[in-house]
C-alpha positions, 0 to 999 in steps of 0.5 A, a space after each residue: 504544471 500543477 504541484 500536488 500541494 496545490 490540492 491543499 491550497 485549493 481545499 483551503 480556498 474551497 472550504 477554509 473552515 472545514 476540518 482537514 485533519 482530526 487526530 483522536 484522543 477523547 472527545 474533548 482532546 481531539 486535535 483538529 486542523 482546518 484546511 486554512 490552518 493546514 495550508 498556512 503550516 504547509 507554506 511555513 514548512 516549505 519556507 522553513 525547509 528552504 532555510 535549511 539549505 534544501 533546493 528544488 529536487 533534493 530529497 526529504 525522507 519522512 520517518 513518521 507515523 500518521 500524524 499532522 507532522 507527516 502531513 505538514 512535512 509531506 505537502 511542505 516538501 512538495 510545495 518547496 519543490 523538494 522530493 518526498 521520501 516516505 520511509 517505513 517506520 519499522 526500519 532498523 538502522 541498517 535498512 534505513 542506511 541502505 535507503 539513505 545510500 540509495 536516495 541520498 536525502 538532504 534531511 530526514 524528518 523523524 519522530 520518537 519511534 525512528 530515533 534509534 534507527 536514525 542514530 544508527 544511520 548517522 544522517 542529517 536529521 531533524 526530530 519532530 517535537 525539537 526546538 529546531 523542528 518548531 522553528 522550521 514550521 513557524 514562519 509563515 511567508 507574506 506571500 503563498 509559496 510557489 516553487 515553480 515545480 510540478 507536472 513531470 517533475 519528481 514529487 515522491 520516491 516510493 520504495 517497493 518490495 523487491 525480492 533481492 533485498 536491495 532498495 528499489 524506488 519508483 519515481 512518481 511525478 506530480 503528473 502521475 499522482 494527480 492523474 490517479 486521483 482524477 482517475 479515481 474521481 471519475 468512477 461513477 459514482 465518485 467514491 469520495 466527496 467533500 462532506 466525507 470523513 475518511 479513516 486513515 489507519 493505513 500507514 502513510 509511508 505506503 502509497 495506498 494511504 499516501 495518495 489514494 487516502 490522504 491525496 484523495 481527501 485533499 483532492 476533494 477537501 474532505 476530512 481525514 481521521 488519522 490513526 497512528 497505531 491501529 487498535 480495532 476497538 479504538 478505531 471503531 470508537 473513532 469511527 462512531 465518534 467522528 461519523 466516519 463515512 469512508 474506510 480504505 483498509 486491507 484484509 488484516 483490518 477487517 479480520 481484526 474488526 470481525 472480532 469486535 462486539 457491536 461492529 454493525 452498530 459502530 459502522 452505521 455512519 460508514 457508506 463506503 469500505 474498500 480493501 487493497 494491498 492483498 486479496 480479500 479471502 472470499 470467505 472472510 468477505 462473506 462473513 463480513 457482509 453477514 455480520 455487518 450487512 455492508 459490502 467491501 469493494 476490492 481494488 488492485 494496484 502497485 506503487 509504479 501506478 500511483 497506485 490504483 489500477 482497478 476496482 470493483 467500484 467500477 462496476 458497483 458490484 462486489 464479486 468475491 475474489 475479483 479486483 474488478 475492472 480498470 479505472 477510467 483512463 487506464 488501459 489494461 491488457 493480459 498478455 503472454 511471454 511474447 507480449 501477445 494478447 492471451 486467449 479469452 479466459 486464459 491467464 496472462 500478465 497484466 500490462 497497463 497504460 495511463 497517465 498515472 504510471 511512474 517515470 521508471 526507477 531511481 535514479 536513472 529512470 530504467 524499467 519504466 513504460 516502453 516507448 508506447 507507454 505500456 508497463 508490465 506489472 509482473 502480475 498474472 490474472 484472468 478475466 471472467 466472462 463479464 470482463 472482471 479481473 481475478 489475480 492469479 500470482 506474481 509472475 516473479 513468484 512463479 515456481 517452475 518444476 521440471 519445466 512446468 509452471 506452478 502458481 503459488 496461489 493455487 497450491 495455497 488455496 488447496 492447502 487452506 481447504 484442509 480443515 486444520 489449516 489457518 494460513 498457508 504460503 507457498 514459495 519455490 526453492 532451488 532443487 538440483 533435480 527439478 530446478 525448483 521445489 514447491 515449499 509450503 509454510 502452514 499455520 495450524 488452526 488453534 488447538 489443531 494437531 496438524 503434521 506435514 504428512 497430513 498436508 501432503 496427503 491432503 494435497 495429493 488428492 487435490 493437486 497434480 504431482 508436480 504442483 504438490 509440495 515437496 517440503 512442508 514447514 509447520 509454523 505458528 505464524 507467517 511474517 507480514 508487511 505493515 499492510 498485511 502482505 505475507 513477506 515471502 522474501 523472509 520465508 526465502 531467506 529462511 530457506 537459504 539459511 536452513 541445513 539439509 537435515 532440517 528438511 522434512 
């Protein structure tokens, strides 16, 4: 019944003097923790949390950036048999209160950026840097801590981005998180080894960074370079200085780096680049390879899968637009509305089965895998003749116009073909005549004089009438999540707040 924090203990035994965490300053000011030092601090934190009156199964919220304190508190909570609750560092007090009301944590550990939200939420809290926090992590036990919890016991509550605005947390067991690390490690060749140095610039409150990156580093006793605030030039300096070999990223990171000089030279030590969270535009991938000479491997996953399901690493071949094939140990099917397998080449909803799946949604376990272990992801994809997967859209984001299905990604792709368009996001809004109306938010390229009429005329020659936008909003930018995903829920909220006379 392995506990996820055992990975830290195993790494301390296998490579006690190897750097576990590096926090970059200047070359003389780097903060380093070896695996032996990290394991000792995790033990001390586990004991300290127990002294606070927390008992196995209680939740500990982490409102922290990419710092050693996050890592120590995270693994310390797990080692104490507690449940880690990573919280978005950008939450307002109201948003934090909703999560607190839902998860009812016994303690919130926060740093300075969360102070205002914590004060507004009025919850039991402990500030990193305070004497109380220092005391909490100061008493090392005489014997290694073992809570006796692991396996099917709840380890992490991972909040997912829903469309209702209400909190929704996936219940992730130690079993699920460890299984996904094993599945990733079974890719041939393995994406991570003990001598790798991994840049973690993705926020640790996101499961991609938390388990795939940080968990993967602990699983292989590798080294993590923590980046608390992403700056493209500074992160490239860290890559060069620390000899970073692996970078898990998102398209926004790669787009930012493309604007940096000396990019190819800065990445000389890097042997593996991966991208997830949102699809990497094929044009960007092509430009990246031209500029750097290095491929970027793409993957697909979701919080409920702890989180990785597929990767182009499984074939070793980068294919623009594809997210690859299922990881070893994961079964994947494409099905229609009735749950039957779709015909070859047709799009269908992705359903998956594997040991990495969650235990349902908090608190009652509802919405989890069916009795046969299959989970419907809500994502639509098709497989090409090689069996490689291409995402089409979120099932719940389908727009139904007069009974016809419209995939927003298809409309977005058509709009982006206009030479004056930089970005586009398409949503459905209620319409009394057609059920839903296709609505496009469009960002022009700098200096372009783009109008809604231009976009409509462009779409008229590329899309069937029912797929073409009924409304076009020309905007300066699109709202995004921390991982770069376009926040379509915010666009829907804008539409709900619009007055009828504002429509084009």
